[in-house]
C-alpha positions as CSV (number, residue, x, y, z in Angstrom):
1,M,34.2,137.8,93.5
2,D,32.9,134.7,94.7
3,K,29.7,134.7,96.7
4,V,30.5,136.2,100.5
5,R,30.6,133.2,102.8
6,T,31.4,133.7,106.4
7,R,31.5,131.3,109.4
8,F,30.9,131.1,113.3
9,A,32.8,129.0,114.6
10,P,32.5,128.8,118.5
11,S,33.6,126.2,121.0
12,P,30.9,124.3,123.1
13,T,32.3,125.7,126.5
14,G,29.0,126.6,128.3
15,Y,28.2,130.1,127.4
16,M,27.7,132.6,124.9
17,H,30.4,135.6,125.7
18,I,29.6,139.0,124.5
19,G,32.5,139.2,122.3
20,N,31.6,135.8,120.6
21,L,28.1,137.3,120.2
22,R,29.6,140.4,118.5
23,T,31.9,138.2,116.3
24,A,28.8,136.2,115.2
25,L,26.8,139.3,114.5
26,Y,29.6,140.8,112.7
27,E,30.0,137.7,110.4
28,Y,26.2,137.8,109.9
29,L,26.0,141.4,108.8
30,I,29.2,140.9,106.4
31,A,27.2,138.0,104.6
32,K,24.0,139.3,104.5
33,S,24.7,142.7,103.5
34,S,26.6,141.0,100.3
35,G,23.8,138.6,99.7
36,G,25.9,135.7,100.9
37,D,25.9,132.9,103.3
38,F,26.0,132.4,107.1
39,I,27.5,129.3,108.0
40,L,28.1,127.5,111.9
41,R,30.6,125.7,112.5
42,I,31.0,123.5,116.0
43,E,34.8,123.3,117.0
44,D,35.0,120.9,119.4
45,T,38.5,119.3,119.2
46,D,39.5,121.0,122.6
47,K,37.8,118.3,124.8
48,A,39.0,119.3,128.0
49,R,36.7,122.4,127.5
50,Y,34.0,121.0,126.5
51,V,30.8,121.6,128.5
52,E,27.8,119.2,128.0
53,G,24.7,120.8,126.7
54,A,26.8,123.8,125.5
55,E,26.0,123.2,121.8
56,Q,22.3,124.1,122.5
57,V,23.3,127.2,124.2
58,I,24.6,128.4,120.9
59,Y,21.7,127.4,119.0
60,S,19.4,129.0,121.4
61,T,21.2,132.1,121.6
62,L,21.6,132.3,117.8
63,K,17.8,132.1,117.6
64,A,16.7,134.7,120.2
65,V,18.6,137.0,118.3
66,G,17.7,136.2,115.0
67,L,21.1,135.4,113.2
68,K,19.7,132.4,111.3
69,H,22.5,130.2,109.9
70,D,22.5,129.0,106.3
71,E,24.3,126.1,106.8
72,G,25.4,124.2,110.2
73,P,25.3,120.7,112.2
74,D,21.5,121.1,112.9
75,I,20.5,121.7,109.3
76,G,23.3,120.5,107.2
77,G,24.8,121.7,103.9
78,E,26.7,121.2,101.0
79,Y,30.1,121.4,102.7
80,G,29.6,119.6,105.7
81,P,30.0,117.9,108.4
82,Y,30.0,120.9,110.3
83,V,31.3,119.7,113.5
84,Q,35.2,119.5,113.6
85,S,35.5,116.1,115.7
86,E,33.6,114.5,112.7
87,R,36.2,115.5,110.3
88,K,39.3,114.1,112.0
89,G,40.9,112.1,108.9
90,E,40.8,114.8,106.5
91,Y,43.0,116.8,109.1
92,L,45.6,114.4,109.2
93,T,45.7,113.9,105.3
94,Y,46.6,117.6,104.5
95,A,49.3,117.7,107.6
96,K,51.1,114.7,105.7
97,K,50.6,116.3,102.6
98,L,52.5,119.6,104.2
99,V,55.1,117.1,105.4
100,E,55.5,115.8,102.1
101,N,56.2,119.3,100.7
102,G,58.8,120.4,103.4
103,A,56.0,122.9,105.0
104,A,55.9,120.6,108.3
105,Y,57.5,118.0,110.1
106,Y,57.1,115.2,112.8
107,C,58.0,115.9,116.0
108,F,58.7,113.0,118.7
109,C,60.1,115.1,121.3
110,D,58.4,114.8,124.6
111,K,57.3,118.1,126.5
112,E,61.1,118.1,128.3
113,D,62.6,118.0,125.0
114,N,60.9,121.0,123.8
115,S,61.5,123.1,126.9
116,A,63.3,126.4,126.6
117,E,66.8,124.8,127.4
118,H,66.1,122.0,124.8
119,L,65.5,124.6,122.0
120,E,68.2,125.7,119.6
121,S,66.1,128.9,119.2
122,G,62.9,130.5,119.9
123,H,61.0,128.3,117.6
124,K,63.1,125.3,116.1
125,D,63.4,122.2,117.6
126,K,65.7,119.2,117.1
127,C,63.0,117.1,114.9
128,R,63.1,119.7,112.2
129,D,66.2,118.4,111.0
130,L,65.7,114.4,111.6
131,S,66.6,112.6,108.3
132,S,63.9,110.5,106.5
133,E,65.3,107.1,107.8
134,E,65.0,108.6,111.3
135,I,61.6,109.6,110.7
136,Q,60.6,106.3,109.2
137,K,62.2,104.2,112.2
138,N,60.4,106.3,114.7
139,L,57.2,105.9,112.9
140,E,57.8,102.0,112.5
141,L,58.5,101.8,116.3
142,N,55.2,103.8,117.3
143,I,56.7,106.6,118.9
144,P,54.3,109.2,119.9
145,Y,54.4,112.3,117.5
146,V,52.9,115.6,116.6
147,I,53.4,117.4,113.4
148,R,54.6,121.0,113.5
149,Q,54.5,123.8,110.9
150,K,58.0,124.6,109.7
151,M,58.3,128.0,110.0
152,P,60.8,130.3,107.6
153,T,63.7,131.6,109.8
154,D,64.4,135.0,108.3
155,G,62.0,137.4,105.9
156,V,59.0,138.4,106.9
157,T,55.2,137.6,106.5
158,T,52.8,140.3,105.3
159,F,49.1,140.5,105.2
160,K,46.2,142.9,104.6
161,D,43.4,143.4,107.0
162,V,40.1,145.4,106.1
163,V,40.5,147.2,109.6
164,F,44.1,147.1,110.9
165,G,45.5,147.8,107.0
166,E,48.7,146.1,106.2
167,V,50.1,144.1,109.0
168,V,54.0,142.9,108.7
169,V,55.2,140.1,110.8
170,E,58.9,139.0,111.2
171,N,59.5,135.2,110.4
172,K,61.6,134.9,113.2
173,E,58.8,136.0,115.8
174,L,56.8,132.6,114.4
175,E,57.0,129.8,116.5
176,D,57.0,126.1,114.9
177,Q,53.3,125.6,116.0
178,I,51.7,122.2,116.2
179,L,49.2,121.1,113.8
180,I,48.0,117.8,114.8
181,K,48.2,116.4,118.5
182,S,49.5,113.2,119.5
183,D,45.9,112.1,119.9
184,G,45.7,112.4,116.2
185,F,43.1,115.8,116.5
186,P,44.0,118.9,114.9
187,T,44.8,121.9,117.3
188,Y,42.7,124.9,116.9
189,N,44.8,126.8,114.4
190,F,45.1,124.2,112.0
191,A,41.7,122.9,112.0
192,N,40.4,126.6,111.6
193,V,42.6,126.9,108.2
194,V,41.4,123.5,106.7
195,D,37.7,123.9,107.6
196,D,37.7,127.4,106.1
197,H,39.2,126.1,102.8
198,E,36.9,123.3,102.5
199,M,33.6,125.2,103.4
200,C,34.5,128.0,100.7
201,I,35.1,130.6,103.6
202,T,35.9,134.0,101.8
203,H,35.8,136.3,104.8
204,V,37.5,135.4,108.0
205,V,36.0,137.8,110.8
206,R,37.9,137.3,114.3
207,G,38.9,139.0,117.5
208,C,42.4,141.2,116.9
209,E,44.0,139.1,119.5
210,Y,44.6,136.7,116.3
211,L,46.2,139.2,114.2
212,S,49.7,137.8,115.2
213,S,48.7,134.2,114.3
214,T,47.3,135.1,111.0
215,P,51.1,135.1,109.2
216,K,51.0,131.1,110.4
217,Y,47.5,130.7,108.8
218,N,48.7,132.3,105.4
219,L,52.0,130.0,105.5
220,L,49.7,127.3,105.5
221,Y,47.2,128.5,102.8
222,K,50.4,128.9,100.6
223,A,51.9,125.8,101.4
224,L,48.8,123.8,100.3
225,G,48.0,126.2,97.2
226,W,44.6,127.8,98.3
227,E,43.3,130.6,97.9
228,I,43.9,133.3,101.1
229,P,40.5,134.7,102.4
230,V,40.0,138.3,103.3
231,Y,40.4,139.0,106.9
232,I,38.6,141.2,109.1
233,H,40.0,141.4,112.7
234,L,37.7,143.2,115.3
235,P,38.9,145.4,117.9
236,L,38.8,144.4,121.7
237,I,36.2,144.6,123.9
238,M,37.1,146.4,127.2
239,G,35.3,146.8,130.8
240,K,35.6,149.5,133.3
241,D,37.2,148.9,136.0
242,E,36.5,150.3,139.7
243,D,39.5,152.7,139.5
244,G,38.2,154.3,136.5
245,T,40.8,152.3,133.8
246,V,39.6,149.5,131.2
247,S,40.8,146.3,130.8
248,K,39.4,143.6,128.6
249,L,35.9,142.6,129.5
250,S,35.5,139.7,131.9
251,K,33.4,138.7,134.9
252,R,34.8,141.0,137.3
253,H,32.9,143.9,135.2
254,G,29.7,142.2,135.5
255,A,27.6,140.2,133.3
256,V,29.8,139.1,130.3
257,S,27.5,136.3,128.5
258,F,24.1,136.6,126.8
259,E,22.3,134.6,129.1
260,D,23.3,136.5,132.2
261,L,22.0,139.7,130.4
262,V,18.5,138.2,129.4
263,K,18.2,137.2,133.3
264,M,19.0,140.7,134.4
265,G,16.2,141.9,132.3
266,Y,17.7,142.9,129.0
267,L,15.9,142.0,125.6
268,P,17.8,140.1,122.7
269,E,17.1,142.3,120.3
270,A,18.3,145.5,122.8
271,I,21.7,143.4,123.5
272,I,22.2,142.7,119.8
273,N,21.4,146.5,118.7
274,Y,24.3,147.8,121.5
275,I,26.8,144.8,120.5
276,A,26.6,146.3,117.0
277,F,28.0,149.6,118.2
278,L,30.8,148.1,120.2
279,G,33.7,148.7,117.2
280,W,31.2,149.8,114.7
281,C,29.3,152.9,113.8
282,P,26.7,153.7,111.1
283,D,27.0,156.8,108.5
284,S,24.5,158.8,110.4
285,N,23.6,159.6,113.8
286,K,20.9,157.0,114.2
287,E,21.3,154.4,116.8
288,I,18.1,152.1,117.0
289,F,18.6,149.8,114.3
290,S,16.5,146.4,113.7
291,L,18.5,143.3,112.6
292,E,17.2,144.0,108.8
293,E,18.3,147.6,109.2
294,L,21.4,146.7,110.5
295,V,21.9,144.5,107.2
296,K,21.1,147.5,105.1
297,E,23.5,149.7,107.0
298,F,26.5,147.9,107.7
299,S,30.0,148.1,106.1
300,P,33.0,146.5,107.7
301,Q,35.0,149.4,106.1
302,R,33.1,151.5,109.2
303,I,34.9,148.9,112.1
304,S,37.0,150.9,114.4
305,K,40.9,149.8,115.3
306,S,40.2,151.2,118.6
307,P,39.2,149.1,121.6
308,A,35.3,149.5,122.6
309,V,34.2,149.8,126.2
310,F,31.0,147.6,127.2
311,D,28.8,150.2,129.0
312,Y,26.2,149.0,131.0
313,K,24.6,152.5,131.3
314,K,24.2,152.8,127.4
315,L,22.8,149.1,127.2
316,D,20.3,150.5,130.2
317,W,19.3,153.2,127.6
318,F,19.1,150.9,124.5
319,N,16.5,148.2,126.4
320,S,14.7,151.2,127.6
321,E,14.0,152.3,124.2
322,Y,13.0,149.2,123.0
323,L,10.7,148.5,125.9
324,K,9.1,151.9,125.2
325,L,8.4,150.2,121.5
326,K,6.5,147.3,123.0
327,S,3.0,147.2,122.5
328,E,1.2,147.3,125.9
329,E,0.3,143.7,125.3
330,D,3.6,142.5,124.6
331,F,5.2,144.5,127.5
332,E,2.7,143.2,130.0
333,N,3.5,139.5,129.0
334,L,7.3,140.6,129.3
335,A,6.8,142.1,132.7
336,M,4.2,140.0,134.3
337,P,6.8,137.3,135.5
338,Y,8.6,140.1,137.5
339,I,5.6,141.5,138.4
340,N,3.9,138.3,139.8
341,S,7.2,137.4,141.6
342,V,6.2,140.1,144.1
343,V,2.5,141.2,143.3
344,K,-0.2,138.7,143.0
345,S,-3.3,139.5,141.1
346,D,-5.7,139.2,143.8
347,I,-4.2,141.9,145.8
348,C,-4.8,144.5,142.9
349,D,-4.8,144.7,139.2
350,V,-1.5,143.9,138.3
351,S,-2.2,145.2,134.3
352,K,-2.3,148.6,135.4
353,I,0.8,148.3,137.2
354,A,2.4,147.0,133.9
355,K,1.1,150.1,132.2
356,L,2.9,152.1,134.9
357,L,6.2,150.6,134.4
358,K,6.6,150.7,130.3
359,S,8.2,154.0,130.1
360,R,9.9,154.2,133.5
361,I,12.5,151.1,133.6
362,S,15.5,150.3,131.8
363,K,15.4,146.4,132.2
364,L,13.0,144.2,133.4
365,S,14.6,142.8,136.5
366,E,14.5,146.5,138.3
367,I,10.6,145.7,138.2
368,P,10.3,143.3,141.6
369,E,12.0,146.3,143.7
370,M,10.3,149.1,142.2
371,I,6.6,147.7,142.9
372,D,7.0,145.6,145.8
373,F,5.2,148.2,148.0
374,F,2.0,147.5,146.4
375,A,2.3,144.0,148.1
376,H,2.9,145.5,151.9
377,V,4.4,149.0,153.1
378,A,8.0,148.5,154.5
379,E,9.3,150.4,157.3
380,Y,10.0,153.7,156.3
381,D,11.9,156.9,157.7
382,L,9.6,159.7,158.4
383,S,11.8,161.9,157.0
384,L,10.5,161.1,153.8
385,Y,7.8,163.1,154.3
386,T,10.0,166.1,154.1
387,N,10.3,167.6,150.6
388,K,11.3,171.5,150.1
389,K,10.0,171.7,146.6
390,S,6.5,170.2,147.6
391,K,6.7,172.1,150.8
392,T,5.8,169.4,153.2
393,N,7.4,168.0,156.7
394,P,6.1,165.4,158.8
395,E,3.6,168.0,160.7
396,I,2.1,169.4,157.4
397,S,1.7,165.9,156.2
398,K,-0.3,164.5,159.1
399,S,-2.5,167.3,159.0
400,V,-2.9,167.2,155.3
401,L,-3.5,163.2,155.2
402,I,-6.0,163.4,158.1
403,E,-8.4,165.7,156.1
404,V,-7.6,164.0,152.7
405,K,-8.9,160.6,154.3
406,K,-12.1,162.4,155.5
407,E,-12.5,163.4,151.7
408,L,-11.5,159.8,150.2
409,E,-13.8,158.1,152.6
410,K,-16.9,160.1,151.0
411,L,-15.7,159.1,147.2
412,D,-18.0,156.5,145.6
413,S,-16.4,156.3,142.3
414,W,-12.9,155.2,142.7
415,D,-11.2,155.6,139.4
416,Y,-8.2,158.0,138.1
417,D,-10.4,161.2,137.3
418,S,-12.7,160.9,140.4
419,L,-9.2,160.6,142.3
420,H,-7.7,163.4,140.5
421,D,-10.6,165.7,140.7
422,L,-10.7,165.1,144.4
423,L,-6.9,165.9,145.4
424,I,-6.4,168.9,142.9
425,D,-9.9,170.5,144.5
426,F,-8.6,169.6,147.7
427,A,-5.5,171.7,147.3
428,S,-7.3,174.3,145.7
429,K,-9.5,174.8,148.6
430,K,-7.0,174.6,150.9
431,E,-4.7,177.4,149.3
432,L,-2.1,174.4,148.9
433,K,0.5,173.5,146.3
434,N,-0.7,170.3,144.4
435,G,2.5,168.6,145.5
436,T,1.8,169.6,149.3
437,V,-1.3,167.3,148.8
438,M,0.3,164.7,146.2
439,W,3.4,164.1,148.4
440,P,2.4,163.1,151.8
441,V,-0.5,160.9,150.3
442,R,2.1,159.1,147.9
443,I,4.6,158.3,150.8
444,A,1.7,157.2,153.2
445,I,0.7,154.7,150.4
446,S,4.2,153.5,149.3
447,G,6.7,154.1,151.9
448,K,9.2,155.2,148.9
449,Q,10.7,158.4,147.8
450,T,10.5,157.4,144.3
451,T,7.7,155.0,142.7
452,P,6.6,154.5,139.3
453,G,3.5,156.4,138.7
454,G,2.2,159.2,141.3
455,A,-0.2,159.4,144.2
456,I,-3.4,159.1,141.8
457,E,-2.2,156.0,140.0
458,I,-1.2,154.4,143.2
459,L,-4.6,154.8,144.7
460,E,-6.9,153.6,141.7
461,I,-4.7,150.4,141.6
462,L,-4.7,149.9,145.1
463,G,-8.2,150.2,145.5
464,K,-10.0,152.3,148.0
465,N,-10.1,149.6,151.4
466,E,-6.3,149.0,151.0
467,S,-5.7,152.7,150.6
468,L,-7.6,154.3,153.3
469,K,-6.0,151.4,155.5
470,R,-2.4,152.7,154.7
471,I,-3.5,156.4,155.1
472,E,-4.6,155.7,158.3
473,N,-1.4,153.6,159.4
474,A,0.5,156.5,158.2
475,I,-1.3,159.3,160.4
476,N,-0.8,157.0,163.3
477,L,3.2,156.6,162.6
478,L,3.1,160.6,162.3
């Protein structure tokens, strides 16, 4: 078999949708697991959807997740150019060849002529049967035209897909699709076929929504005498609706672009690991894979036909695992912009805050709300002092805080061990549960029911003066 060559061919429309990124990942894995090449091609023929700067989004996203292409517009290669709009002449040449061998035809109809009432059947228009003389006359008169593919009117077209198996489509269901538009540019469907052939693409990987279009592609390959590639169609990615049902993933389900997920505090490596599982599973129970491990493990035969559901809770889990795997230094570098957005280093030791957070968050964007109490204690309900497990209520808490404050004022060394010993000894002497002491102290210095870290860690980070000030304020409130 020839060397495996896959291609990722996005349109520069502004952002990288999760579905597009999964396609790129699977194409990369299919190529690299076979020692093949992964090609980047920019499909920019749809000028109406073109967004300035969108190509850079494509490059930056692929770089961020480690999908390094072997050929592309930015690095060149043997089969360039790798931008569709730069290959315009070749498409028209092939389209005219199809006209010559009877697989396509010039269509001079306007949109009204091709409306339902003017078509003889679901896919035929009157230009299919124009004589060569009529065609030549229209061309000489410079009448605008498109070139349409001439579909067979009976029989079936069959093809094999790696995921969906044998697919059979009745030819009468296939419309005479446009190959070359009136502006001379190819349609998406035609340009794909030509580019894939000229770039020696062996495996075409795309969403299952293109299954019904594949017979059209195969008829073009056959008419031009080209080898048909291996097809791998991927299952849909669905999102969870509010009523518990699922539908195709869209913005109403939340963030659906790579950039949005990164802004929400998800790590690129966690995103790519999770996306790998949207339609594929390994031959083991392992879930955490580096990109290199995915290359070794991946097999297109393990791609599912069933739609995959994008689950943010599962992505949270993946992300939390990747955050835990970070070194303390790397995690601090990642977390610091979020920490500094609410807590300045002149208030307390922000490095110690980072250490508290590492094993307690699922995504970086959770940090500001979790730690804003280090900057100041917001108003809170005194009912927070009531906790059945710790056997506390506002009255007990007030008496505990009054006495604890006196002990803390005497403390010379304000570090974790000293604070720990003092509070534990205090509870023991007073014959109280540790929680009966720790709970009110933590509420007093944070004003929150849940915090990253307990009373001792927070006391140490806040420092003696700030801690005593907050406890005094809590006593007054109580």
